[in-house]
C-alpha positions in Angstrom: 35.0 -13.5 -17.2 31.7 -15.3 -17.1 30.9 -13.8 -13.7 31.3 -10.3 -15.0 29.3 -11.2 -18.1 26.1 -12.1 -16.2 23.1 -10.6 -17.9 19.5 -10.3 -16.8 16.3 -11.7 -18.3 13.0 -10.8 -16.8 10.2 -13.3 -17.3 6.6 -12.5 -17.0 4.7 -15.6 -15.9 1.4 -14.4 -17.4 0.7 -13.3 -20.9 -1.9 -11.0 -19.4 0.7 -8.5 -18.0 0.8 -4.8 -18.8 3.9 -3.3 -17.3 3.8 0.2 -15.8 6.5 2.8 -15.7 6.2 3.5 -12.0 9.5 3.5 -10.0 9.8 1.9 -6.6 11.1 3.7 -3.5 13.2 0.7 -2.4 14.7 2.4 0.7 11.3 3.3 2.2 9.8 -0.1 1.2 12.6 -2.0 2.9 12.5 0.2 6.0 8.8 -0.5 6.4 9.4 -4.3 5.8 11.9 -4.3 8.7 9.4 -2.7 11.1 6.7 -5.2 10.0 9.1 -8.1 10.4 9.6 -7.3 14.1 5.8 -7.1 14.5 5.3 -10.5 12.7 7.9 -12.1 14.9 6.0 -11.1 18.0 2.8 -12.6 16.6 4.6 -15.9 15.7 6.2 -16.2 19.2 2.9 -15.9 21.0 0.6 -17.9 18.7 0.0 -21.5 19.5 -1.0 -23.8 16.7 -1.2 -27.5 15.7 0.7 -28.8 12.6 -0.5 -31.6 10.5 1.5 -33.1 7.6 0.4 -35.8 5.1 -0.3 -36.9 1.6 -3.4 -36.9 -0.7 -3.8 -40.0 -2.8 -6.2 -41.6 -5.3 -8.0 -44.3 -3.3 -7.6 -46.9 -6.0 -4.3 -46.2 -7.8 -2.6 -44.7 -4.7 -1.2 -42.0 -7.1 -0.6 -38.6 -5.5 -3.2 -35.9 -6.1 -1.5 -32.6 -6.8 -3.1 -29.2 -6.2 -5.8 -30.7 -3.9 -7.4 -28.2 -1.5 -7.2 -29.0 2.2 -9.5 -26.6 4.0 -10.6 -26.3 7.7 -14.4 -26.3 7.9 -16.0 -23.4 9.5 -13.1 -20.9 9.0 -11.2 -19.5 6.0 -8.0 -21.5 6.6 -6.7 -23.7 3.9 -3.6 -25.0 2.0 -2.9 -26.9 -1.2 -1.0 -30.1 -1.9 2.3 -29.9 -3.8 3.7 -31.8 -6.8 4.1 -34.9 -4.7 0.6 -34.7 -3.2 2.0 -33.6 0.1 0.5 -30.9 2.4 1.2 -29.1 5.6 -1.7 -27.5 7.5 -1.4 -25.2 10.6 -4.5 -24.7 12.8 -4.4 -22.2 15.7 -5.4 -23.8 19.0 -8.7 -22.6 20.4 -10.4 -22.3 17.0 -13.9 -23.7 17.2 -13.3 -26.3 14.5 -13.5 -30.1 14.3 -13.1 -31.1 10.7 -11.0 -30.6 7.5 -12.3 -31.1 4.0 -10.2 -32.3 1.1 -11.3 -31.6 -2.5 -9.9 -32.2 -6.0 -11.3 -32.0 -9.5 -13.1 -35.3 -10.4 -13.1 -36.7 -6.9 -15.6 -36.8 -4.0 -14.9 -34.5 -1.1 -13.4 -36.1 2.0 -14.2 -34.9 5.5 -11.8 -35.9 8.2 -12.0 -35.3 12.0 -9.1 -33.2 13.1 -8.8 -35.3 16.3 -8.0 -38.3 14.1 -5.1 -36.6 12.4 -1.5 -37.3 13.5 1.2 -34.6 13.4 2.9 -36.5 10.5 2.4 -39.2 7.9 -1.4 -38.7 7.4 -2.5 -40.5 4.2 -5.9 -39.1 3.0 -7.4 -41.0 0.0 -10.0 -39.6 -2.3 -12.6 -41.6 -4.2 -13.2 -40.8 -7.9 -16.6 -39.2 -8.5 -18.8 -41.0 -10.9 -21.5 -39.1 -12.7 -24.8 -41.1 -12.9 -26.1 -41.7 -16.5 -29.4 -40.0 -15.7 -27.6 -36.8 -15.1 -25.9 -36.7 -18.5 -29.0 -35.2 -20.1 -28.2 -31.8 -18.6 -25.8 -30.9 -21.4 -26.4 -27.4 -22.7 -26.9 -27.0 -26.5 -24.5 -24.1 -27.1 -21.2 -23.9 -25.2 -20.6 -20.3 -26.5 -23.9 -19.2 -24.9 -22.8 -21.0 -21.7 -19.6 -18.9 -21.5 -21.6 -15.7 -22.1 -23.8 -16.7 -19.1 -20.7 -17.2 -17.0 -19.7 -13.6 -17.6 -23.3 -12.3 -17.0 -23.5 -14.1 -13.6 -20.2 -12.9 -12.2 -22.0 -10.5 -9.8 -24.2 -13.3 -8.5 -21.5 -16.0 -8.1 -18.4 -14.1 -6.9 -17.9 -11.8 -4.0 -18.6 -8.2 -5.0 -17.2 -6.8 -1.7 -13.5 -6.5 -1.0 -11.7 -9.1 1.1 -8.4 -9.2 3.0 -6.6 -12.5 2.3 -3.4 -14.1 3.5 -1.6 -16.2 1.0 1.6 -18.2 0.4 3.6 -17.5 -2.7 6.6 -19.3 -4.2 8.7 -18.8 -7.3 11.4 -21.0 -8.6 13.9 -21.1 -11.5 15.5 -24.3 -12.8 18.4 -24.6 -15.2 17.9 -28.0 -16.9 16.9 -30.1 -13.9 18.7 -28.1 -11.2 17.1 -25.5 -9.0 19.1 -22.3 -9.2 16.7 -19.9 -7.5 13.9 -20.3 -4.9 11.9 -17.5 -3.3 8.9 -17.8 -0.9 6.7 -15.3 0.9 3.7 -14.9 3.1 1.7 -12.2 1.5 -1.3 -10.0 2.4 -3.8 -9.5 -0.4 -6.4 -6.8 -0.8 -8.9 -8.5 -3.1 -11.3 -6.0 -4.6 -14.8 -7.0 -5.5 -15.4 -8.9 -8.7 -17.6 -6.1 -10.1 -15.2 -3.4 -9.1 -12.7 -1.8 -11.5 -10.0 -1.5 -8.9 -7.1 -3.9 -9.2 -6.0 -6.3 -6.5 -3.1 -5.4 -4.3 -0.3 -7.5 -2.7 2.0 -6.7 0.2 4.9 -9.0 1.2 4.5 -9.8 4.8 7.5 -12.0 5.2 9.8 -13.6 2.6 13.1 -15.4 2.0 15.2 -16.5 -0.9 18.1 -18.7 -2.0 19.9 -18.7 -5.3 23.0 -19.9 -7.0 24.1 -17.2 -9.4 27.2 -19.1 -10.7 25.0 -22.1 -11.6 22.9 -19.8 -13.9 26.0 -19.6 -16.1 25.8 -16.5 -18.3 22.1 -15.7 -17.7 20.5 -14.5 -14.5 16.8 -15.1 -14.7 14.6 -12.8 -12.6 10.8 -13.0 -12.3 9.2 -9.6 -12.5 6.0 -8.8 -10.6 6.1 -11.8 -8.3 2.9 -12.4 -6.4 1.2 -9.4 -8.1 1.7 -11.2 -11.5 0.4 -14.5 -10.1 -2.9 -12.8 -9.0 -3.5 -11.8 -12.6 -4.2 -15.5 -13.3 -7.6 -14.9 -11.7 -9.3 -15.0 -15.0 -12.7 -13.9 -13.7 -11.2 -10.7 -12.2 -8.8 -10.3 -15.2 -10.6 -11.8 -18.3 -8.5 -10.0 -21.0 -7.6 -12.5 -23.7 -9.2 -15.6 -22.2 -12.8 -14.5 -21.2 -13.2 -11.1 -22.7 -16.6 -10.3 -24.2 -15.3 -10.8 -27.7 -14.1 -14.3 -26.9 -16.3 -15.8 -29.6 -14.2 -14.1 -32.2 -11.0 -15.7 -30.9 -11.9 -19.2 -29.6 -13.9 -22.3 -30.5 -15.7 -23.9 -27.6 -16.9 -27.5 -27.3 -18.5 -29.4 -24.4 -16.2 -32.2 -23.6 -17.8 -34.0 -20.6 -19.3 -33.7 -17.1 -17.4 -34.2 -13.9 -17.7 -33.5 -10.2 -15.9 -30.9 -8.1 -16.8 -30.4 -4.4 -19.7 -32.9 -4.9 -21.2 -30.6 -7.5 -21.7 -31.4 -11.2 -19.5 -29.4 -13.6 -19.5 -28.9 -17.3 -16.0 -29.4 -18.8 -15.6 -27.0 -21.7 -12.7 -27.3 -24.1 -11.5 -24.3 -26.0 -9.0 -23.7 -28.8 -7.7 -20.7 -30.6 -9.4 -20.1 -34.0 -7.2 -20.8 -37.0 -7.6 -17.3 -38.5 -6.3 -15.6 -35.3 -2.6 -14.9 -35.8 -1.6 -13.7 -32.3 -0.7 -16.3 -29.6 -3.7 -17.1 -27.4 -4.7 -20.1 -25.3 -6.2 -23.6 -25.3 -7.4 -25.6 -22.4 -10.4 -26.6 -20.2 -13.0 -24.6 -18.2 -14.8 -26.2 -15.3 -18.3 -24.7 -14.9 -20.7 -25.6 -12.0 -23.9 -26.7 -13.7 -26.4 -25.1 -11.3 -25.1 -21.6 -10.9 -22.8 -21.4 -13.9 -19.8 -20.3 -12.0 -16.3 -21.0 -13.4 -14.6 -22.9 -10.5 -11.4 -24.0 -12.2 -9.5 -23.4 -15.4 -6.4 -25.2 -16.9 -4.9 -23.6 -20.0 -1.7 -23.3 -22.0 -0.4 -20.7 -24.4 -0.4 -21.5 -28.1 3.3 -21.6 -29.1 2.9 -22.3 -32.8 4.5 -18.8 -33.4 7.4 -18.9 -30.9 8.9 -15.6 -31.9 5.6 -13.8 -31.1 5.1 -15.8 -27.9 8.6 -14.8 -26.8 7.7 -11.1 -26.8 5.0 -11.8 -24.2 7.6 -13.0 -21.6 11.0 -11.5 -22.2 11.4 -8.0 -20.9 15.1 -7.7 -21.3 17.9 -10.0 -22.7 21.5 -9.8 -23.7 22.5 -9.8 -27.4 23.8 -13.1 -28.8 21.2 -15.3 -27.2 17.8 -16.5 -28.6 15.3 -17.3 -25.9 12.4 -19.4 -27.1 9.4 -20.5 -24.9 8.7 -24.3 -25.3 5.7 -24.5 -23.0 3.5 -22.2 -20.9 1.0 -23.9 -18.6 -1.4 -22.3 -16.1 -4.0 -23.4 -13.6 -6.5 -21.4 -11.4 -8.9 -22.7 -8.8 -11.8 -21.0 -6.9 -13.3 -22.1 -3.6 -17.0 -21.7 -2.6 -18.0 -20.4 0.8 -21.5 -19.2 1.7 -22.8 -19.4 -1.9 -19.9 -17.2 -3.2 -16.8 -18.2 -5.0 -13.3 -16.9 -4.0 -9.9 -17.0 -5.7 -8.1 -19.9 -4.1 -5.0 -21.1 -6.0 -3.0 -20.2 -9.2 0.1 -21.7 -10.8 2.1 -20.8 -13.9 5.1 -22.6 -15.3 7.0 -21.6 -18.4 9.9 -23.5 -20.0 12.5 -21.8 -22.2 15.2 -22.9 -24.6 18.2 -20.5 -24.6 20.5 -20.8 -27.7 23.8 -18.8 -27.7 25.3 -18.1 -31.1 28.8 -19.2 -30.0 27.7 -22.3 -28.0 27.2 -25.7 -29.4 24.4 -26.8 -27.0 21.2 -25.2 -25.8 20.3 -24.6 -22.2 16.8 -25.2 -20.9 15.3 -23.0 -18.1 12.0 -23.4 -16.3 10.3 -20.7 -14.3 7.4 -21.4 -12.0 5.1 -19.3 -9.7 2.3 -20.4 -7.5 0.1 -18.7 -4.9 -2.4 -20.3 -2.4 -4.9 -18.4 -0.3 -4.6 -19.7 3.3 -6.9 -17.3 5.1 -9.6 -14.7 4.4 -11.5 -12.0 6.2 -14.1 -9.4 5.0 -13.8 -7.1 8.0 -11.3 -4.1 8.3 -10.6 -4.2 4.6 -8.2 -1.4 3.8 -6.2 -0.8 0.6 -2.4 -0.6 0.8 -0.6 2.7 0.3 1.7 3.1 -2.7 4.8 2.3 -0.6 3.2 -0.8 1.0 2.1 -2.6 -2.1 4.2 -4.8 -4.3 4.2 -3.5 -7.9 4.4 -5.2 -11.3 7.8 -3.7 -12.0 9.4 -5.0 -8.8 11.5 -8.2 -8.5 10.8 -10.2 -5.3 14.3 -11.7 -5.1 15.7 -8.2 -4.8 13.5 -7.3 -1.9 13.8 -10.2 0.6 16.5 -11.9 2.7 18.2 -15.3 2.4 17.0 -18.6 3.9 18.1 -19.0 7.5 15.8 -20.1 10.3 14.2 -23.5 10.0 11.0 -22.3 11.7 10.9 -19.1 9.7 7.2 -19.4 8.7 5.9 -20.0 12.3 2.1 -20.1 12.3 1.6 -19.2 8.7 0.3 -21.9 6.3 2.5 -22.7 3.4 2.7 -25.0 0.5 4.8 -28.1 1.4 8.0 -28.2 -0.7 8.4 -31.2 -2.9 11.4 -33.4 -2.3 13.5 -31.8 -5.1 12.8 -28.3 -3.8 13.8 -29.3 -0.2 17.0 -30.8 -1.5 17.7 -27.7 -3.5 17.1 -25.4 -0.5 19.6 -27.4 1.6 22.1 -27.3 -1.2 21.7 -23.6 -1.9 22.0 -22.8 1.9 25.3 -24.7 2.2 26.7 -22.8 -0.8 25.5 -19.5 0.7 27.4 -20.3 3.9 
């Protein structure tokens, strides 16, 4: 009976989303993906590359540093450490490169000779950055004015020309502590200029999934929009509720401290929703480079004091008889500087829900997460995708890709290293699929 009773809930991992009514031509889209898959396989078979695996740690505490950027100097190749601080980096042989650079908020950058890296078990330790006392006097007087200047200098600080990017995208769903769905994809991204009104586009280049429908019990969670939704966390390109020009009417800003990111001093601005604003907005931290006033990182969460209103932001469809309440919604977005311009680099969103059935004694907790990391970038031959090539906000990635199979599925593409729990979940879900 339960299997027949499975219902669908679609979760939007960003409160910035506006859904469109466009319908997808699934047959044409899948046919094109099959043709591109064959082309990708040819590239992977002929490309030679070196693989380096390791862990990023705090030099003193030896604690893992999550979401640290590991970039190859001289080219636009990079990856991000996972929840365990682990990373995997693939570098094509023959590239004229000699060093990688590791960076993290509040730490000094670390340069490492590629020749000194081993294929596995590299431990790279970062030293915490200390801001000298004589530099503390650079505090601005008005944090509201500082945020206005961030918006005015977007054209100076961020790329105004389109870029083609390659990225790695992952989405997961957990029921209580058990992974019930995992999807991953290498994606092509058309990133329009930051002063252009055109939206960014995503194309799934290669993807795979694994899920356990039975474990989901009576609810089948699906994430709508996939990597297209994750790109909306680029708060400079999509300011909306967080950095729109009327932000001063919605938020209180205070200057919390000064820190270092990529060896550069940053203001740390704390913001909170004003008490007289009755719609769910955000609270969190903005990291602003002191010299050019570029926003280089943001960490924020949705205000859930009104859970019923907050629920409307995420739930697209749900069955009757169940109340779905978000219990937390946390986001992070990072930018990376190259040649004096800042580029979107990484974004992550995680939302936790409590599901309460009328006829059940106990609640069920679900967690939905998406993350995307930019692994390569090029500003030549930038062409927008056609309607049938791009992935749209009303599509569900798990419905468009195949199951986990080949161990070397990703080939030369840079990915985010799975944490131990995800790796165990993948193995378990693959066994059940067989």
